[in-house]
N, C-alpha and C positions, 0 to 999 in steps of 0.2 A: 910731252911738249905740247903746248897750246897751239891752236891754229893761228898762224901769223898772217894769213891772208883773210882779212875781215870785211873789207868794203867791196860790195858787189857793184859793178858798173855795167852800163849798157851802151854799146856803140851802135846807134840806129843806122839802118841802111848800109850795113857793112857785112861782107861775107868772108869766111875763111878761104873759100875757093880751093885752089890747088895747094895751099900752104898747110903745114902741120901746126898743131897747137904749140909745139916747141918753137917753130919759126915765128909764130905770132908773139910769143913771150919774148923772144930775142928782139924782135922788131920794137916792141914797147920799151925794152931796156935801152935800145939804141936811140930811139926817137924822143923818149920822154925821161929817160934815166930812172925808170921805176921797175920794180919787180912785180910781175903779175902772174896769175895762174888762169889759163883759159878754162872756161866752164862749159859753155854750150853755144851753138848757133841755133836760133829759133826763128820761126816765121810768124809774123803778126796776124791777128784777126782783123777783119774789116768791121765797119759799123755803118749801117744804113742811115741811122739817125745823125751821124756825124759826117756823112758823105765821104767815108774813108774806105778805100778799096781793100786794104789788107794785102798780105802776101809779101810784105817787106821782110828782109832778112836782117836780124839784129844779133850782134855778138854780146854775150855776157861773160864777164871775167872779173876775177877778184884782184884787188890791189893789196900789196903788203902793208900791214899796219904802219910801219915806219915811213912809208913813202906817200901816205895819203896827203899830208900837208903840202908836199912839194908838187903833187899832181893836181891839186885842187883847181888851180888857175889854168895851167897849160892844157888840161883836158878839154876846156871849153872851146878852144880854137878848133879842135877836131870834132866837136859835137858830141863828145863822150859825156854821159850823165850818170849821176849817182842813181842807183836802182830805186831808192826810196823817193827821190824827187820825182821820178817818172810815175811810179805806181801809187804813191800815197799823196803827194803834195801837188802834182800837176795833172791829176785825173787821167792817167794813162793806163791804168790797170786793165781796161777793156781790150787793150791791144794784145794781151797775152792770154794763153789758154789757162784754164783752171789748174791743170797739171803744173805749169810753170809757176803760177802764183802760189800754189801749195808748197812746192819744192823750194821756192825762194821768197819767203815772207819778208816784209819790211822789218828791219832790226832797230830802227830808231824813228 
């Protein structure tokens, strides 16, 4: 069976906190009507050149392939972004460690 969760998303400035990955996945189903798989919570790097402090918590999660289309617009209201938009097209790769960038390369 092929992987059905193909689109990596990043929810900037969001923490899992006291909730479990399953509770996050359930929340996304309730709020957006989409199936997701929680991946990781990461902390961003800073940048002196960009006057950015770093230390922000971001959530990374995958959206089910069949739900990408119906999630494309509603996600914007919450500030959720496609991973490729952040690291490849909007010059945000500097925010993430080399380990994260190697583990989650852009796929399009």
